[in-house]
Structure formats: C-alpha cells, structure tokens
C-alpha positions in Angstrom: 0.0 0.0 0.0 1.6 3.4 -1.0 2.6 5.8 1.8 1.7 9.4 0.9 4.1 10.8 3.4 7.1 8.7 2.2 6.2 9.5 -1.4 6.8 13.2 -0.6 10.6 13.9 -1.2 10.5 16.5 1.7 9.0 14.1 4.3 12.3 13.7 6.1 12.5 17.5 6.5 8.9 17.6 7.9 9.8 14.8 10.3 12.9 16.6 11.6 11.1 19.9 12.1 8.5 18.1 14.2 11.2 16.7 16.4 12.8 20.1 17.1 12.3 21.1 20.7 9.9 24.0 21.5 12.7 26.0 23.1 14.8 25.8 20.0 11.8 27.1 17.9 11.3 30.0 20.3 15.0 31.0 20.0 14.6 30.9 16.3 11.6 33.3 16.4 13.5 35.6 18.7 16.5 35.7 16.4 14.1 36.5 13.5 12.6 39.4 15.4 16.0 40.9 16.4 17.1 40.7 12.8 14.0 41.9 11.0 11.6 43.9 13.3 12.2 47.7 12.9 10.4 48.5 16.2 12.7 46.3 18.2 15.7 47.7 16.4 14.6 51.3 17.2 14.0 50.5 20.8 17.4 48.8 21.1 19.3 51.5 19.3 17.1 54.6 19.4 17.9 57.3 17.1 17.0 61.0 17.4 13.3 60.5 16.4 12.8 57.8 18.9 14.5 59.8 21.7 12.3 62.8 20.9 9.1 60.6 21.0 10.0 59.0 24.2 10.8 62.3 25.8 7.5 63.8 24.8 5.7 60.8 26.2 7.4 61.0 29.5 6.7 64.7 29.7 3.0 64.1 29.0 2.7 61.4 31.5 4.5 63.5 34.1 2.3 66.4 33.3 -0.8 64.3 33.7 0.4 62.9 37.0 1.3 66.4 38.2 -2.1 67.7 37.1 -3.9 65.0 38.9 -1.8 65.6 42.1 -2.4 69.4 42.0 -5.9 69.3 40.5 -8.7 70.9 42.5 -11.4 68.2 42.4 -14.0 70.7 43.7 -14.1 72.1 40.1 -16.0 68.9 39.2 -18.7 69.2 41.8 -21.0 71.3 39.6 -20.6 69.2 36.4 -21.0 66.0 38.3 -24.1 67.3 40.1 -25.7 68.6 36.8 -25.0 65.3 35.0 -26.4 63.3 37.9 -29.5 65.5 38.2 -30.3 65.2 34.5 -29.6 61.4 34.6 -31.8 60.6 37.5 -34.5 63.4 37.1 -33.9 64.9 40.6 -31.7 67.5 42.1 -28.3 66.1 43.2 -25.7 68.4 44.7 -22.1 68.0 46.1 -22.1 71.0 48.4 -18.9 70.3 50.3 -15.3 69.5 49.4 -14.5 66.7 47.0 -11.2 65.0 47.6 -9.8 62.2 45.4 -6.6 60.1 45.9 -5.8 58.1 42.8 -2.2 57.2 43.5 -2.6 54.2 45.8 -3.3 50.5 45.7 -6.6 51.5 47.2 -7.7 54.7 45.4 -10.2 56.7 47.6 -12.6 59.6 47.4 -14.3 61.7 50.0 -17.5 63.7 49.5 -18.8 66.2 52.0 -22.4 67.5 52.2 -23.9 65.2 49.5 -27.6 65.9 48.8 -30.0 63.8 46.7 -33.4 65.4 46.3 -36.7 63.8 45.9 -38.5 63.1 42.6 -40.9 65.6 41.2 -43.8 64.3 43.2 -41.8 64.5 46.5 -39.5 67.5 46.2 -40.4 68.8 49.6 -38.2 66.1 51.2 -34.7 65.2 50.2 -34.3 61.5 49.7 -30.7 61.5 51.1 -28.4 63.9 52.9 -24.9 62.8 53.9 -22.5 65.0 55.9 -19.4 63.0 55.0 -18.8 60.0 52.7 -15.5 58.2 52.2 -15.1 55.4 49.7 -12.1 53.3 48.8 -11.6 50.6 46.1 -9.0 47.9 45.6 -7.1 48.7 42.4 -5.9 45.2 41.6 -9.4 43.8 41.8 -10.7 46.7 39.7 -8.1 46.0 37.0 -9.4 42.4 37.0 -13.0 43.5 36.4 -14.2 43.2 40.1 -15.3 45.9 42.4 -14.1 45.5 46.0 -14.3 48.2 48.6 -11.9 48.0 51.6 -13.7 51.0 53.3 -17.0 52.7 53.3 -17.5 55.4 56.0 -20.7 57.4 56.3 -21.2 60.2 58.8 -24.7 61.5 59.7 -26.7 60.1 56.8 -30.4 61.2 56.6 -32.7 59.2 54.4 -36.4 59.9 53.7 -38.1 57.0 51.9 -41.6 57.6 50.6 -43.9 55.0 48.9 -47.3 56.2 47.6 -50.5 54.2 47.4 -50.1 53.8 43.6 -46.6 52.1 44.0 -44.2 55.0 43.4 -41.1 54.9 45.5 -38.9 58.0 46.1 -35.7 56.0 46.4 -35.9 54.5 42.9 -33.4 56.5 41.0 -34.6 54.9 37.7 -38.4 54.6 38.0 -38.7 53.3 34.4 -36.7 50.2 35.3 -39.1 47.6 36.8 -38.6 46.4 40.3 -37.6 42.8 40.0 -37.7 42.2 43.8 -34.2 40.8 43.8 -33.0 43.0 46.6 -30.1 45.4 47.0 -26.7 44.0 45.8 -23.7 45.9 47.0 -20.0 45.0 46.2 -17.9 43.4 48.9 -17.1 45.9 51.7 -14.4 44.9 54.2 -15.1 47.8 56.6 -18.3 49.6 56.9 -18.6 52.5 59.3 -21.9 54.4 59.9 -22.2 57.2 62.4 -25.4 58.8 63.6 -27.7 57.6 60.8 -31.4 58.3 60.6 -34.1 57.1 58.2 -37.8 58.0 57.8 -40.1 55.6 56.0 -43.6 56.7 54.9 -45.4 53.8 53.2 -48.8 55.2 52.4 -50.5 52.1 51.1 -50.2 50.3 54.4 -50.3 53.6 56.5 -46.9 52.8 57.8 -44.6 55.5 59.2 -41.3 54.7 60.8 -38.5 56.8 62.4 -35.3 54.8 62.9 -31.7 55.4 63.9 -28.8 53.2 62.7 -25.1 53.0 62.9 -22.2 50.6 62.4 -19.3 50.6 64.8 -16.0 48.7 65.2 -14.8 47.2 68.4 -15.4 44.3 70.7 -17.8 45.8 73.2 -21.6 45.4 73.2 -22.0 48.6 71.1 -20.0 47.2 68.2 -21.7 46.0 65.0 -24.7 47.2 63.1 -27.6 48.6 65.1 -31.0 49.8 63.8 -33.8 50.8 66.2 -37.1 52.2 64.8 -40.4 53.2 66.2 -43.6 54.3 64.4 -47.1 53.3 63.6 -48.8 50.9 61.1 -52.5 51.4 60.3 -52.7 53.4 63.6 -51.1 50.7 65.8 -47.6 51.0 67.4 -44.7 49.6 65.4 -41.1 48.8 66.5 -38.2 47.5 64.5 -34.9 46.2 65.8 -32.0 44.9 63.7 -28.6 43.7 65.0 -25.5 42.5 63.1 -21.9 41.9 63.8 -19.1 44.5 63.3 -18.4 45.3 59.6 -14.7 44.5 59.8 -12.6 41.9 57.9 -15.8 40.9 56.1 -15.3 38.5 53.2 -17.7 37.7 50.4 -17.4 33.9 51.0 -18.1 34.2 54.7 -21.8 34.7 55.9 -22.7 37.7 57.9 -25.1 37.0 60.8 -28.0 39.2 61.8 -31.0 39.3 64.2 -34.2 41.1 63.5 -37.5 41.8 65.3 -40.6 43.5 64.1 -43.6 44.1 66.4 -46.8 45.8 65.1 -50.3 45.3 63.8 -50.9 42.6 66.4 -47.9 40.6 65.0 -44.4 39.8 66.2 -41.8 38.5 63.8 -38.3 37.4 64.9 -35.6 36.3 62.5 -32.1 34.9 63.2 -29.9 34.2 60.2 -27.1 35.3 58.0 -26.5 37.0 54.7 -24.9 34.3 52.5 -22.6 36.7 50.6 -22.2 40.1 52.1 -23.5 42.5 50.9 -25.9 40.7 48.5 -29.1 41.3 50.4 -30.9 39.2 47.8 -29.6 36.0 49.4 -30.0 35.0 53.1 -31.1 32.2 55.4 -32.9 32.7 58.7 -35.0 31.0 61.3 -38.3 32.9 61.4 -40.8 32.9 64.2 -44.3 34.4 63.9 -47.1 35.0 66.4 -50.1 37.1 66.6 -53.9 37.4 67.0 -54.8 37.1 63.3 -52.7 35.8 60.5 -54.3 38.3 58.1 -52.5 41.1 59.9 -49.2 40.2 58.4 -50.4 41.8 55.2 -49.6 45.1 56.7 -46.0 44.1 57.4 -45.3 41.9 54.3 -47.9 42.8 51.7 -48.9 39.1 51.5 -52.6 38.3 51.7 -53.6 35.6 54.1 -57.0 34.6 55.5 -58.4 35.5 58.9 -57.4 33.1 61.6 -57.6 32.7 65.4 -54.4 33.4 67.4 -51.4 31.7 65.9 -47.7 30.8 66.6 -45.5 29.5 63.7 -41.8 28.9 63.1 -39.8 27.8 60.1 -36.8 28.4 57.9 -36.9 31.5 55.6 -34.6 31.5 52.6 -34.3 34.3 50.0 -33.0 33.7 46.5 -33.3 37.0 44.7 -37.0 37.6 44.3 -38.0 34.2 45.7 -38.7 33.7 49.4 -39.2 30.2 50.7 -40.7 29.6 54.2 -40.0 25.9 54.7 -40.4 23.4 57.5 -43.2 25.4 58.9 -44.6 24.1 62.2 -46.9 25.6 64.8 -50.5 26.1 65.9 -53.4 28.2 64.6 -56.0 28.4 67.2 -56.5 24.8 68.6 -55.1 23.2 65.4 -51.6 22.2 64.4 -50.2 23.5 61.1 -47.2 22.5 58.9 -46.0 22.9 55.4 -44.2 25.3 53.0 -44.9 28.8 51.6 -43.1 30.2 48.5 -43.3 33.9 47.7 -42.0 35.0 44.3 -42.4 37.8 41.8 -43.7 36.7 38.4 -44.5 39.2 35.5 -44.2 42.1 38.0 -46.8 40.6 40.3 -46.3 38.9 43.7 -47.1 35.2 43.7 -47.7 33.0 46.7 -47.8 29.2 46.6 -48.7 27.4 49.8 -48.9 23.7 50.6 -50.2 23.3 54.2 -51.4 20.4 56.3 -52.8 19.7 59.7 -52.6 16.4 61.6 -55.6 17.3 63.8 -57.9 20.2 62.9 -60.4 22.0 65.1 -63.3 22.8 62.7 -64.0 26.0 64.5 -60.5 27.3 63.4 -61.5 26.7 59.8 -64.8 28.5 60.3 -62.8 31.6 61.2 -61.2 31.4 57.7 -64.7 31.5 56.2 -65.6 34.7 58.2 -66.7 33.4 61.6 -65.7 35.5 64.6 -63.2 33.7 66.9 -63.2 33.9 70.7 -60.6 32.2 72.9 -61.9 30.5 76.0 -60.2 28.9 78.9 -57.7 26.3 78.0 -56.7 28.1 74.8 -59.5 26.6 72.7 -61.4 28.7 70.2 -65.1 29.0 69.8 -66.7 30.9 66.9 -69.9 32.7 66.0 -71.2 34.4 62.9 -70.4 37.8 64.3 -74.1 38.8 64.6 -76.2 37.3 67.5 -78.7 34.8 66.3 -77.2 34.3 62.9 -75.7 31.2 61.4 -73.9 32.6 58.3 -70.6 34.6 58.9 -70.9 38.3 58.3 -67.2 39.3 58.1 -66.5 41.2 54.8 -63.9 40.0 52.3 -61.1 42.5 51.7 -61.1 42.6 47.9 -58.2 45.0 47.6 -55.9 42.4 49.0 -57.0 39.7 46.6 -56.1 42.0 43.7 -52.4 42.6 44.6 -51.2 39.0 44.2 -51.6 35.6 42.5 -50.9 32.1 43.7 -52.2 28.8 44.8 -53.0 27.1 48.2 -53.6 23.5 49.2 -54.7 22.6 52.7 -55.4 19.1 54.0 -56.4 17.9 57.4 -55.8 14.2 58.1 -58.2 14.2 61.1 -60.7 16.6 62.6 -61.6 17.0 66.3 -65.0 15.8 67.3 -67.7 18.2 66.1 -71.5 18.3 65.7 -71.3 17.7 61.9 -69.1 14.6 62.4 -66.5 15.9 59.9 -63.5 13.6 59.8 -61.2 15.0 57.0 -60.8 18.3 55.0 -59.3 19.0 51.6 -59.2 22.5 50.2 -57.5 24.0 47.2 -57.5 27.5 45.8 -56.1 29.3 42.7 -55.9 33.1 42.7 -55.2 35.0 39.5 -56.0 38.5 38.4 -58.3 39.1 41.4 -60.4 35.9 40.7 -60.2 33.1 43.3 -61.2 29.6 42.3 -61.7 27.1 45.1 -61.3 23.5 43.9 -61.7 21.2 45.7 -63.8 22.2 48.7 -64.2 18.8 50.3 -65.4 17.7 53.7 -65.5 14.0 54.5 -67.8 12.9 57.2 -67.9 9.6 59.2 -70.4 8.6 56.5 -70.8 10.7 53.4 -69.0 13.7 51.8 -69.6 17.3 50.8 -67.6 18.3 47.8 -67.8 21.1 45.4 -66.3 24.3 43.9 -66.5 28.0 44.5 -65.5 31.1 42.5 -65.0 34.6 43.9 -64.6 37.4 41.4 -62.9 40.2 43.4 -62.3 42.4 40.4 -65.6 44.2 41.1 -66.1 46.7 43.9 -68.6 44.2 45.3 -67.4 40.6 44.8 -69.5 38.2 42.7 -69.4 34.6 43.7 -70.7 31.3 42.5 -70.8 27.9 44.3 -71.7 24.4 43.3 -71.7 21.9 46.3 -72.9 18.3 46.3 -73.7 16.3 49.4 -73.5 12.5 49.2 -74.6 9.9 51.7 -74.9 12.1 54.8 -76.7 10.3 57.6 -80.0 11.9 58.8 -79.4 10.8 62.3 -76.5 13.3 62.4 -79.0 16.1 61.7 -82.1 15.1 63.6 -81.6 14.4 67.3 -82.4 11.0 68.8 -85.2 10.3 71.3 -84.8 8.0 74.3 -81.4 7.0 73.0 -82.8 5.8 69.7 -82.6 7.6 66.3 -85.8 9.4 65.2 -84.9 9.2 61.5 -82.4 7.1 59.6 -81.3 7.2 56.0 -78.8 8.9 53.7 -79.2 12.4 52.4 -78.2 13.6 49.0 -78.1 17.3 48.2 -76.9 20.0 45.9 -76.6 23.8 46.1 -76.0 25.9 43.0 -76.0 29.6 43.9 -74.5 32.8 42.5 -74.7 36.4 43.4 -72.9 39.5 44.7 -71.7 39.8 48.3 -68.7 40.8 50.4 -69.4 38.1 53.1 -70.9 34.7 53.3 -74.1 36.1 54.7 -74.2 39.0 52.2 -73.8 36.5 49.3 -76.5 34.2 50.5 -78.9 37.2 51.0 -78.5 38.3 47.4 -78.1 34.9 45.7 -80.0 33.1 43.0 -80.1 29.4 42.0 -81.3 26.2 43.4 -81.0 24.1 46.6 -82.2 20.5 46.8 -82.2 17.7 49.4 -83.1 14.1 48.6 -83.5 11.1 50.9 -83.9 8.1 48.5 -85.0 5.8 51.3 -84.9 5.5 55.1 -86.9 4.9 58.2 -88.8 7.1 60.7 -90.3 6.5 64.1 -93.9 5.4 63.4 -95.2 8.0 65.8 -93.6 10.9 63.9 -94.8 9.4 60.6 -98.4 9.4 61.9 -98.0 13.0 63.2 -96.9 14.2 59.8 -100.6 13.5 58.8 -101.8 14.9 62.2 -103.1 11.5 63.0 -103.4 12.7 66.6 -104.7 9.5 68.2 -102.3 7.1 66.5 -99.4 9.5 66.9 -99.9 10.0 70.6 -100.4 6.3 71.2 -97.1 5.5 69.5 -94.9 8.1 71.1 -93.4 5.5 73.4 -93.4 2.8 70.7 -90.0 2.1 69.1 -91.5 0.7 65.9 -90.6 2.5 62.7 -92.1 3.3 59.4 -90.5 3.3 56.0 -89.5 6.5 54.3 -90.1 5.7 50.7 -88.5 9.0 49.6 -88.2 12.6 50.7 -87.5 15.5 48.3 -87.1 19.2 49.1 -86.3 21.3 46.0 -86.1 25.1 46.3 -85.5 27.8 43.8 -83.6 30.8 45.1 -84.1 34.4 44.0 -82.9 37.5 45.8 -81.9 35.4 48.7 -85.3 33.8 49.2 -85.6 30.1 48.7 -89.1 29.0 47.6 -90.2 25.4 47.8 -90.8 24.0 44.3 -91.1 20.4 45.4 -91.5 19.4 49.0 -92.6 15.8 49.5 -92.1 13.3 52.4 -93.6 9.9 51.5 -93.8 7.4 54.3 -95.6 4.1 54.6 -98.6 5.5 56.5 -98.6 9.2 55.3 -97.8 11.3 52.2 -96.9 14.9 53.2 -96.6 17.9 50.9 -94.8 21.1 51.9 -94.9 24.7 50.8 -93.2 27.9 52.0 -90.0 29.9 51.9 -86.6 30.3 53.6 -85.3 33.8 53.8 -81.4 33.6 53.7 -81.1 37.3 54.6 -83.0 37.2 57.9 -82.1 33.5 58.2 -85.7 32.5 59.0 -88.1 29.9 57.6 -91.8 29.7 57.1 -92.8 26.2 56.0 -96.1 24.4 55.9 -96.5 20.6 55.8 -99.8 19.1 54.9 -100.2 15.3 55.4 -102.5 12.8 53.9 -103.0 9.3 55.3 -102.9 6.2 53.1 -105.2 4.2 55.4 -108.5 5.0 57.0 -108.2 6.9 60.3 -111.1 7.2 62.8 -109.8 10.3 64.5 -107.6 12.7 62.6 -107.0 16.4 62.9 -106.8 17.9 59.5 -104.3 20.5 60.4 -100.9 21.3 58.7 -97.6 21.5 60.6 -95.9 24.9 60.7 -92.1 25.2 60.8 -91.3 28.8 61.5 -88.7 31.1 63.0 -84.8 31.3 62.9 -82.8 28.7 61.1 -80.8 28.1 64.3 -83.9 27.4 66.5 -87.1 27.0 64.5 -90.4 26.3 66.2 -92.7 23.4 65.1 -96.4 23.7 65.7 -99.8 23.0 64.1 -102.0 25.5 62.4 -104.4 26.1 65.2 -106.9 27.9 62.9 -107.3 24.7 60.9 -107.8 22.7 64.0 -110.5 25.1 65.2 -112.2 25.0 61.9 -112.3 21.2 61.9 -113.6 21.1 65.5 -116.2 23.8 64.5 -117.3 21.7 61.6 -117.8 18.6 63.8 -119.8 20.7 66.3 -122.2 22.0 63.5 -122.7 18.4 62.2 -123.4 17.1 65.7 -125.9 19.9 66.4 -127.8 19.4 63.1 -127.8 15.6 63.0 -126.8 13.9 66.2 -123.8 13.9 68.5 -122.3 10.7 67.0 -122.5 12.3 63.6 -119.9 14.9 64.8 -117.2 12.2 64.4 -117.6 12.4 60.6 -115.5 15.6 60.6 -112.6 13.6 62.1 -112.8 10.5 60.0 -110.1 10.2 57.2 -110.9 7.6 54.5 -107.1 7.3 53.8 -107.2 7.9 50.0 -103.6 9.1 49.6 -101.4 7.0 47.2 -97.7 6.4 47.1 -95.7 9.2 45.5 -93.8 8.6 42.2 -90.4 8.7 44.0 -88.3 8.0 40.9 -89.7 11.0 39.1 -89.5 13.3 42.1 -85.8 12.3 42.7 -84.9 12.8 39.1 -86.5 16.2 38.9 -84.5 17.4 42.0 -81.0 16.5 40.7 
C-alpha cells in the first residue's frame, strides 16, 4: 500500500522539524525578530526621532500625573451634580469638598455634604443627605474586572423613603426600570462605618410610618456592630423594628454575615435569626423565622402578603431568600387549637407577587377553619377557640372580604387535614384547594369527608368588582340523617342517607351577604330510610295514633323525601317538597329567607289508610334557622272542630265524628320522578 508521506521527497524535513524542541523554535523566532523587526531595532538602538518621541511621552505622563496631584477636584462638583441631576431626574448636589486620591493601591474619594433630592412628586423632602462619605476601592481587583471596597465610611446620613398608594417609590433613581424584587446588591465591603444615621419611612398604602436610627461601629464591646432601632405606627397601631448585626470588619464575600431582626406591630411579632450568605448581597440570606399574633391576616400590613383571617397563631420555620424568591419551609406551629405545617413560597412573576402554599394539619379543630370563612373567633379557657357568625342569632358569617388584598397578588394554596376533632357535623377530613389569578379566586376542591358521606364542590369569587361576585356548586352525598335530627330516648328518630346540591351565585362581600343576594337552586333528597312510626303518623296529624305510639319504638319506612327550592334575591321558595312514608304522604310549601335567616314552611299530610280520629291541620315550621319552632295551624284545628260541632248539632252527637274521619285515600308518590327532577 503506498505511503503518501514517504512518497513526498521532503518528508524527512517535515519529520525533523516536528522533532525540534519547542525551546529551539522560540529561540529561532526571537532571532528573526531581532534581525528583521524595525520597532525592536529602534527600541534597542534609538535614534533622534525615537528619543524625541520617548521624551514627549514622558513629559506628557509626568504632566498628567502632576495635574492629577495638583488638580482641585472641587471644580467637578458642579458638572457631576448637573449630570447626575439630569440622569436621575432629581436635584443632586455636592455642596462640600470633594477629595480624590488616585495614587494608591486603594484609590479613595471623600465627599462632604452630599444631597440627593426627591422626585418631582416628593420634592419637599430630600431622599438622602450625607455629611461625610468616604469610599475606597481595591485597584488590583478593579483591573481584574471586580469591584471590592476595603472601606465605606458614612457620617450623619439622613434618608427619607416615601412610597405612595399607587406604588411610586422615592428611592428608585430609575423609575422606568421595573422592580424585580431581587433586593439590594452591594459590592464586597471589608469595613463599613456608619455614624449617627437616621431614616424615615412613609409607606402610604399600608399607612406605615417609621423613624429609625442606625449605625455601624467597630470594636469588641456590646455597642460594636450594626444597630437599627425604629419606632412608628402601622395602620394606627404601634410599630417597633430592631436589627442587630456583627461588626463590619474583615468581612469576606465567601463568609456569611449573621443578623438578628425583630418587628412588632399590627398585632404581630416576627423574629428572624440568620445570615446573609454573601455580604453584601441582600438578595440571598437564610434565617429561622418565628411568627405569632392574634390574626394571621394582619401580616399583610407588614409583608404585603394576603392571608385569611385566623384565630391566634404561633408559627416557626426556615426562611430563605434567593433574589425575588422567598421560601418559608419546614413550617410548624399552631393556629387556634389546630396544628399547622407545610411550606410557603413567595415569588415575583410578571411584575406581580405570587404566593404558593402547601399546608397540612394532623388534627384540625373545625372552629378554626370556620374563622377562615368569616366566623368570629373567641378564645376561651384552655386556649380553645369558639366561633360565631359575628351577629347574635345568625348562622352565616358576616365578616366582609377584603377585595383589595386579593387583587395585589396571584398564587395557589392547598390545605389538607388528616383528622378533625369531634364536632356536631361529624366531619373527619378536610381537603381545600385554591387558585388566585388577576383578582379571581377559584376554590377547587372544597371537600369535607364525614364519618359517612361527603360534601364536595367548587366556588369562584370574582374580586375584580367593587362588590365581589361569587358562584358555588356543592354536592352532598350519603350524609346520615341521624347526624342532623336528634335521637329520642337514645334511639334515632330518623335514619337514612341524604343527597343534596346547592348551586348559587350572586354578589356579596361576606358569606351572609352573598346568601342574602343569591339566586339558583337548593335541593335535598332522601332516597330511602326509616322514621319512628309515631312521627310518621304525626306528619298527617293522626293525633290519636301518633300520641299512642310516642313510646313505641316501631318504625315506618320513608319511601322517599324530596325538598327542591328555587332561590331568587336570597329567598328560597319550595318548588317540590314531599315526604312519602308508609302511612302518610306529606306535601310542603313555603320559603326560607337567607337574609333574615328565617323559615316559614307548611307541611300538609294525607293518610294512606283510613283513620277514625284525625285532625286535618298542617304542621308549621317557623322562625330562625338556628332554632325554628314546630307547631300545628291552630286555625285549621279550630275549623275542623267547629265543623264537627255543627254536624253534631244538626244531625246527632255521634255524627260529629264524621268531621274527624279520614278515609285514607292518599297514594304512594312517584319517588323516581321526584328524585330525578330534583337533581
């Protein structure tokens, strides 16, 4: 096989050159430069032109150095101030001496009486005034493309920070640049000294006003380190802020800087102990955070994060910041009488705050959950929480929903309770999910699991309107009637499984307000069950049989029971109301007023078998939903008795019994059709 390399007559030359050591090749290149490069030759043996050029260069460099040494830097105060004022659209002045030292491994500058005015809408207060500012940079790091500051010393800084209700911030020098929420990022500072600092914060959206002093001192005594102490008000309540940090000396970027912070106000106390991962990058830190207060919704005033109303709480976890993302992980604590654990992530997406929470409870007190829905909590002895609607005599909570808070953020929440403390409704587990976007809250699922049966559904709250508009669709499956109707003599009065559905929509800022304005349908169905025979007879006002059987434990079959209501303007009107038992078929009419929370129902019964003595009088169920009264229509009873008296007078006394005889002509209801129409 031919060898292309050996066929080349110069292949031995190529081979020998490849074997020449690198050092020999470098010497060859050097010799070529010495022999042929005119620049090298001129530098080695300069002639008159080269000497003149070198002399001029040295003179220019010396003149520049001498100029910089003797230059009065104060001459640049005006031009610098005018450029900065035009650049940042506010008045910026250097009113004191400006000293610059360039000839050092750590070039430095000193500015006295620096003034940064407020923007056009806040010109009456300067954003920052500094009596003396000294800065130094490390030259070697700067030449390498890094900014490191061995010293920053500030004397008597005065800052005024104003934030308006529409989101404008006086300290944003470039308001056109969106706030990414990533936090302040300063270059590494080895020594930071602050003497007699003061800051005023006026946050108008949350009605927060704070006056604070701060300084940073060197030393080893208790006064060394960073100290910030502030007092003020938030929404009319006292506010205190305390921040402590170690001395700013020999700080390295790869060594965390520890801090301690406390905020007390708006019924809330927040305590954080942690460290800034890379000083002075305030966009990254880790801390142990402890929270406690009377109502978790109050933290909105301190953090801007919307949370529901709760009973008193105490929580702790690990707070981590990664630029705009905050993670509150390993959360544990108590809310009311319930335990709470999980994780909360706060981020900024598309210039909007987003909160995603995954929470769980091992043992939930259902009263604590009712507070979230608007009930009014009250702590009793032993630390337990009891709730009410907020209005005496009412069942539905009347606490208004704060729509403004729902509009400022997006997010999701999932809450699951593995077990529920004993309660009247016999709820055993809870599963709730929510998705908030653009001021619209979708709740899915809303699920309550009972010892037998389940309530599951969805809800939607549109908070983009001045008055929220809501829609609900809840289904009840297999709920035992004996959990609703109390037992008698230790035995259930009624047994059976209830099915139901509520489809309602309407405006309203609270649960009660929504119900009082709603429209839709409400239905309740009992496909089959049993009832104490005495109560079945009384449905038809079979007075004699009913009274005789009150102490009888025998039961009658419930073939079906259907209550179907149409709702308009908060008033539920019975469209179908039938209770069909073996001895009696009962029909009902009437209304339920969801605004006043009262009912006015009438039940007329017909017997299916002949009865000798029967009062033809309907049952009236009237009064508040929480404690209705059950009675008979006394007017109908009087009319029946009067009719009997008239017959007895006209015919004979025994003929008066005719008015109380019921031939029992009622027939079984078409249960299949009734149940189908109600679903």
